[in-house]
C-alpha positions as CSV (number, residue, x, y, z in Angstrom):
1,X,-82.0,41.1,40.0
2,X,-80.1,41.0,43.3
3,X,-78.9,44.2,45.1
4,X,-75.3,43.1,44.3
5,X,-76.1,43.0,40.6
6,X,-77.8,46.3,40.8
7,X,-74.7,47.7,42.5
8,X,-72.5,46.4,39.8
9,X,-74.8,47.7,37.1
10,X,-74.2,51.2,38.4
11,X,-70.5,50.8,39.4
12,X,-69.3,49.4,36.1
13,X,-70.1,52.4,33.8
14,X,-68.7,54.8,36.5
15,X,-65.5,52.7,36.7
16,X,-65.4,52.9,32.9
17,X,-65.4,56.7,33.1
18,X,-62.2,56.4,35.2
19,X,-60.7,54.5,32.3
20,X,-61.7,57.3,30.0
21,X,-60.2,59.7,32.6
22,X,-56.9,57.9,32.2
23,X,-56.7,58.8,28.5
24,X,-55.3,62.2,29.6
25,X,-52.0,60.6,30.5
26,X,-51.2,59.9,26.9
27,X,-50.1,63.6,26.8
28,X,-46.7,62.6,28.2
29,X,-46.0,60.2,25.3
30,X,-47.7,62.5,22.8
31,X,-45.5,65.4,24.0
32,X,-42.3,63.3,23.2
33,X,-43.5,62.5,19.7
34,X,-44.6,66.1,19.0
35,X,-41.3,67.4,20.3
36,X,-39.5,65.1,17.9
37,X,-41.9,65.8,14.9
38,X,-41.6,69.6,15.2
39,X,-38.1,70.0,16.7
40,X,-39.1,71.7,20.0
41,X,-37.0,72.5,23.0
42,X,-37.5,70.9,26.5
43,X,-39.0,74.2,27.8
44,X,-41.3,75.1,24.9
45,X,-42.8,71.6,24.6
46,X,-44.0,71.8,28.2
47,X,-46.6,74.4,27.1
48,X,-48.5,71.5,25.5
49,X,-49.3,69.7,28.7
50,X,-49.8,73.1,30.3
51,X,-52.6,73.7,27.7
52,X,-54.3,70.5,28.9
53,X,-53.9,71.0,32.7
54,X,-54.4,74.8,32.9
55,X,-58.2,74.1,32.5
56,X,-58.3,72.2,35.7
57,X,-57.4,75.5,37.4
58,X,-59.8,77.7,35.4
59,X,-62.9,75.4,35.1
60,X,-63.0,73.0,38.1
61,X,-64.9,75.2,40.5
62,X,-67.4,76.4,37.9
63,X,-68.0,72.8,36.9
64,X,-68.5,71.9,40.6
65,X,-71.1,74.6,40.8
66,X,-72.8,73.6,37.5
67,X,-73.0,69.9,38.5
68,X,-74.7,70.9,41.8
69,X,-77.5,72.2,39.6
70,X,-77.5,69.9,36.6
71,X,-76.2,66.6,38.0
72,X,-73.0,64.7,38.1
73,X,-73.9,62.1,35.5
74,X,-75.0,64.7,32.9
75,X,-71.8,66.7,33.4
76,X,-69.7,63.5,33.2
77,X,-71.2,62.6,29.8
78,X,-70.6,66.1,28.5
79,X,-66.9,65.8,29.5
80,X,-66.4,62.5,27.8
81,X,-67.9,63.8,24.5
82,X,-65.7,67.0,24.6
83,X,-62.6,64.8,25.2
84,X,-63.6,62.6,22.2
85,X,-63.7,65.7,20.0
86,X,-60.3,66.8,21.1
87,X,-58.9,63.3,20.4
88,X,-60.2,63.5,16.9
89,X,-58.6,66.8,15.9
90,X,-55.2,65.5,14.9
91,X,-56.9,63.4,12.2
92,X,-58.3,66.6,10.7
93,X,-54.9,68.1,10.3
94,X,-51.6,67.4,12.1
95,X,-49.8,70.6,12.9
96,X,-48.4,72.2,16.1
97,X,-51.3,74.6,16.2
98,X,-53.9,71.8,15.8
99,X,-52.2,69.8,18.6
100,X,-52.6,72.9,20.8
101,X,-56.3,72.9,20.0
102,X,-56.5,69.2,20.6
103,X,-54.8,69.5,24.0
104,X,-57.1,72.3,25.0
105,X,-60.2,70.3,24.3
106,X,-58.6,67.3,26.1
107,X,-58.0,69.5,29.1
108,X,-61.6,70.9,29.2
109,X,-63.2,67.5,28.7
110,X,-61.0,65.7,31.3
111,X,-61.6,68.5,33.8
112,X,-65.3,67.9,33.6
113,X,-64.7,64.1,33.9
114,X,-62.6,64.4,37.0
115,X,-64.8,66.9,38.8
116,X,-67.9,64.7,38.2
117,X,-66.6,61.1,38.3
118,X,-65.3,61.2,41.9
119,X,-68.4,62.4,43.7
120,X,-70.6,60.2,41.4
121,X,-68.6,57.2,42.6
122,X,-69.4,58.3,46.1
123,X,-73.1,58.1,45.2
124,X,-72.9,54.5,44.0
125,X,-70.5,53.2,46.7
126,X,-71.3,52.0,50.2
127,X,-69.7,54.5,52.7
128,X,-67.4,51.9,54.3
129,X,-66.1,50.9,50.8
130,X,-65.4,54.4,49.4
131,X,-61.7,54.4,50.1
132,X,-61.3,51.0,48.6
133,X,-63.5,51.8,45.6
134,X,-61.6,55.1,45.1
135,X,-58.4,53.1,44.8
136,X,-60.1,50.6,42.5
137,X,-61.2,53.4,40.2
138,X,-57.7,54.8,40.2
139,X,-56.4,51.2,39.4
140,X,-58.7,51.2,36.4
141,X,-57.4,54.6,35.3
142,X,-53.8,53.4,35.9
143,X,-54.2,50.4,33.5
144,X,-54.9,52.9,30.7
145,X,-52.0,55.2,31.8
146,X,-49.7,52.2,31.8
147,X,-50.8,50.9,28.4
148,X,-50.9,54.2,26.6
149,X,-47.2,54.6,25.9
150,X,-47.1,50.9,24.8
151,X,-50.0,51.4,22.4
152,X,-48.5,54.6,20.9
153,X,-45.1,53.0,20.5
154,X,-46.7,49.9,18.8
155,X,-48.7,52.2,16.4
156,X,-45.5,54.1,15.6
157,X,-43.4,51.1,15.0
158,X,-45.9,48.9,13.1
159,X,-48.2,51.5,11.4
160,X,-46.0,54.5,11.2
161,X,-48.6,56.6,13.1
162,X,-48.5,57.0,16.8
163,X,-51.6,59.2,16.7
164,X,-53.8,56.1,16.1
165,X,-53.9,55.7,19.9
166,X,-56.0,59.0,19.8
167,X,-58.6,57.3,17.6
168,X,-58.9,54.3,19.9
169,X,-59.3,56.6,22.9
170,X,-61.8,58.9,21.2
171,X,-64.2,56.0,20.2
172,X,-64.0,54.5,23.7
173,X,-64.9,57.9,25.2
174,X,-68.0,58.1,23.1
175,X,-69.0,54.5,24.0
176,X,-68.5,55.2,27.7
177,X,-70.8,58.3,27.5
178,X,-73.5,56.2,25.8
179,X,-73.4,53.5,28.5
180,X,-73.5,55.9,31.4
181,X,-76.4,57.9,29.8
182,X,-78.4,54.6,29.7
183,X,-77.6,53.8,33.4
184,X,-80.1,55.1,36.0
185,X,-78.3,56.6,39.0
186,X,-79.9,58.3,42.0
187,X,-77.6,61.2,42.9
188,X,-77.3,62.5,46.4
189,X,-78.7,66.0,46.9
190,X,-77.6,67.7,50.2
191,X,-80.1,69.6,52.2
192,X,-78.4,73.0,51.8
193,X,-78.2,76.0,49.5
194,X,-76.8,75.2,46.0
195,X,-73.0,75.5,45.7
196,X,-71.6,78.9,44.6
197,X,-68.1,80.3,43.9
198,X,-68.1,81.8,47.4
199,X,-69.0,78.6,49.1
200,X,-66.4,76.7,47.2
201,X,-63.5,79.0,47.8
202,X,-64.7,79.6,51.4
203,X,-63.7,76.0,52.1
204,X,-60.0,77.0,51.7
205,X,-60.3,78.8,55.0
206,X,-60.3,75.3,56.5
207,X,-56.6,74.4,57.0
208,X,-57.2,70.7,56.4
209,X,-59.0,71.4,53.1
210,X,-56.3,73.9,52.0
211,X,-53.5,71.4,52.8
212,X,-55.3,68.6,50.9
213,X,-55.7,70.9,47.9
214,X,-52.0,71.8,47.8
215,X,-51.3,68.1,48.2
216,X,-53.3,67.3,45.0
217,X,-51.6,70.2,43.3
218,X,-48.1,68.6,44.0
219,X,-49.2,65.0,43.5
220,X,-50.6,65.5,40.0
221,X,-47.8,68.0,39.2
222,X,-45.2,65.3,40.1
223,X,-47.0,62.6,38.1
224,X,-47.3,64.7,35.0
225,X,-43.7,65.9,35.4
226,X,-42.5,62.3,35.4
227,X,-44.9,61.5,32.5
228,X,-43.6,64.4,30.3
229,X,-39.9,64.6,31.4
230,X,-38.6,61.2,32.5
231,X,-38.0,60.1,28.9
232,X,-35.7,63.1,28.5
233,X,-33.8,62.2,31.7
234,X,-33.3,58.6,30.4
235,X,-32.1,59.9,26.9
236,X,-29.7,62.4,28.5
237,X,-28.2,60.0,31.0
238,X,-28.1,56.7,29.1
239,X,-28.3,57.7,25.4
240,X,-31.5,55.8,24.7
241,X,-33.7,56.4,21.6
242,X,-37.1,58.1,22.2
243,X,-39.0,54.8,21.4
244,X,-37.1,53.0,24.1
245,X,-37.0,55.9,26.6
246,X,-40.8,56.4,26.6
247,X,-41.1,52.8,27.9
248,X,-39.9,54.4,31.2
249,X,-43.3,56.1,31.3
250,X,-44.9,52.7,31.2
251,X,-42.7,51.5,34.0
252,X,-44.0,54.4,36.1
253,X,-47.6,53.6,35.3
254,X,-47.0,49.9,35.8
255,X,-45.9,50.8,39.4
256,X,-49.0,52.9,39.8
257,X,-51.3,50.1,38.4
258,X,-49.9,47.6,40.9
259,X,-50.0,50.1,43.7
260,X,-53.7,50.9,43.1
261,X,-54.6,47.2,42.8
262,X,-52.9,46.5,46.1
263,X,-54.3,49.7,47.7
264,X,-57.9,48.7,46.9
265,X,-57.3,45.6,49.0
266,X,-55.1,47.0,51.7
267,X,-57.3,50.0,52.4
268,X,-60.0,47.6,53.6
269,X,-57.8,47.0,56.7
270,X,-55.4,49.9,57.1
271,X,-56.3,53.5,57.8
272,X,-55.7,55.9,54.9
273,X,-53.5,58.2,57.0
274,X,-51.1,55.4,57.8
275,X,-51.0,54.2,54.2
276,X,-50.3,57.8,53.1
277,X,-47.1,57.9,55.2
278,X,-45.8,54.5,54.0
279,X,-46.5,55.2,50.3
280,X,-44.9,58.7,50.4
281,X,-41.7,57.2,51.8
282,X,-41.7,54.6,49.1
283,X,-42.0,57.3,46.4
284,X,-39.1,59.2,47.9
285,X,-37.0,56.1,47.8
286,X,-37.8,55.7,44.1
287,X,-36.7,59.3,43.3
288,X,-33.4,58.7,45.0
289,X,-33.0,55.5,43.1
290,X,-33.4,57.2,39.7
291,X,-30.9,59.8,40.7
292,X,-28.3,57.3,41.7
293,X,-29.0,54.6,39.2
294,X,-25.8,53.3,37.5
295,X,-27.6,52.0,34.4
296,X,-31.0,52.2,32.7
297,X,-32.2,48.9,34.1
298,X,-31.9,50.2,37.7
299,X,-33.4,53.5,36.5
300,X,-36.5,51.7,35.1
301,X,-36.9,49.7,38.3
302,X,-36.6,52.9,40.4
303,X,-39.1,54.7,38.2
304,X,-41.5,51.8,38.9
305,X,-40.9,52.2,42.6
306,X,-41.9,55.9,42.3
307,X,-45.1,54.6,40.8
308,X,-45.6,52.1,43.5
309,X,-45.4,54.9,46.1
310,X,-47.3,57.6,44.2
311,X,-50.1,55.4,42.9
312,X,-52.4,55.7,45.9
313,X,-51.6,59.3,47.0
314,X,-54.3,60.9,44.9
315,X,-57.2,58.6,46.0
316,X,-56.1,58.7,49.6
317,X,-56.0,62.5,49.7
318,X,-59.3,62.7,47.9
319,X,-61.0,60.2,50.2
320,X,-59.8,61.9,53.3
321,X,-61.1,65.3,52.0
322,X,-64.5,63.9,51.1
323,X,-64.8,62.1,54.4
324,X,-64.1,65.3,56.2
325,X,-67.1,67.1,54.7
326,X,-69.3,64.6,52.8
327,X,-72.2,67.1,52.5
328,X,-69.9,69.4,50.5
329,X,-68.7,66.8,48.1
330,X,-69.3,68.8,44.9
331,X,-67.5,71.9,46.3
332,X,-64.6,69.8,47.7
333,X,-64.4,67.9,44.4
334,X,-64.3,71.2,42.4
335,X,-61.5,72.6,44.6
336,X,-59.4,69.4,44.5
337,X,-59.7,69.0,40.8
338,X,-58.8,72.7,40.4
339,X,-55.6,71.7,42.2
340,X,-55.0,69.1,39.4
341,X,-53.7,72.2,37.6
342,X,-50.4,71.4,39.4
343,X,-49.9,69.2,36.3
344,X,-49.6,72.4,34.3
345,X,-47.1,74.2,36.5
346,X,-44.8,71.5,38.1
347,X,-43.8,70.0,34.7
348,X,-43.0,73.6,33.4
349,X,-40.8,74.1,36.5
350,X,-39.1,70.7,35.8
351,X,-38.6,71.6,32.1
352,X,-37.0,74.9,33.1
353,X,-34.7,73.3,35.6
354,X,-33.8,70.7,33.0
355,X,-33.0,73.3,30.3
356,X,-30.9,75.5,32.7
357,X,-29.2,72.9,35.0
358,X,-29.6,69.7,33.1
359,X,-32.1,66.8,33.1
360,X,-30.8,65.1,36.2
361,X,-31.1,68.3,38.3
362,X,-34.8,68.3,37.3
363,X,-35.4,65.3,39.6
364,X,-35.1,67.6,42.6
365,X,-38.5,69.1,41.6
366,X,-40.1,65.7,42.0
367,X,-38.3,65.1,45.3
368,X,-39.5,68.4,46.6
369,X,-43.1,67.5,45.9
370,X,-42.7,64.2,47.7
371,X,-41.1,65.9,50.8
372,X,-44.2,68.1,51.2
373,X,-46.5,65.1,51.0
374,X,-44.3,63.4,53.7
375,X,-44.9,66.4,55.9
376,X,-48.7,66.3,55.2
377,X,-48.8,62.6,56.2
378,X,-47.5,63.6,59.6
379,X,-49.9,66.6,59.8
380,X,-52.9,64.3,59.0
381,X,-52.0,61.8,61.6
382,X,-51.6,64.6,64.2
383,X,-54.9,66.4,63.2
384,X,-56.9,63.2,63.4
């Protein structure tokens, strides 16, 4: 077997874990259906995605410490199994309380997956290809994020049960864990003391790491806020039905999918810090487009433009942070995935603004996140 085939043998199951990672984005579509099924307000329903993403804040650093001891692949498999259990709960009993329990397990499982998958990808990637492979992995994730609302809408329209998408995702999670468990991977083991809580949080004293963590907080927060709130904006402004409005989520993820595919190619020739500036400007243009859109067609296109800009922000920030301190990959990964908890707080802020000032005003929350990232793109260029 050639070295190229050996590399693919290890890369493919890791890339599949990023597909499983993308299952978490179904919470945006699920939140819309749950809101409709149980008659919830814009503010109250945002506690559901909060139940998912709060665990990124609580568990990311402990998981980073544990995987330093027990290994990235083992932790990744545990995460995929936990997520599969969470996806199965709605079929035991469909109630608002059971959906809370389901979302909690989804959050715990996906936290483990995200902390473990990124540094494991570093172990199976050539150093010079890491930025490109990171975008490729996010491209794989984006395919699922894009198709999730379409699958759920199809299941609702043709089978009368949007939750069937959970069954598909749960079975795939288990199969991915089985494949990865059968794949031998030699993990890097830095020549230093094992990671600890003190060593993880101590990295925040480094301004670069702290700014990268806040960037992840706002990137993921903005993405989840679009995922869980954009349908409400479209319904309020254009009077669309929920089944049609949730397609706006697919337009966003379509933009991210295209962006990550192109990013995987472009990042072979352009420096990540330059690409960060260009993509942030594109995302800001998309937010402005949604706000000013005269009809839903222009709004859908503008939502896609946001996705085109936002698609590579996460992998670029993650890559730059890992490249800064490669020997602290587990700790850096734990901190940055902890920052994914922005997905719990930014949508809540957007839901509050929507309830108090109206859905269109909530777009300023997304714009604020992107303005910070624009500042970071200039900071990164100056610091390097």
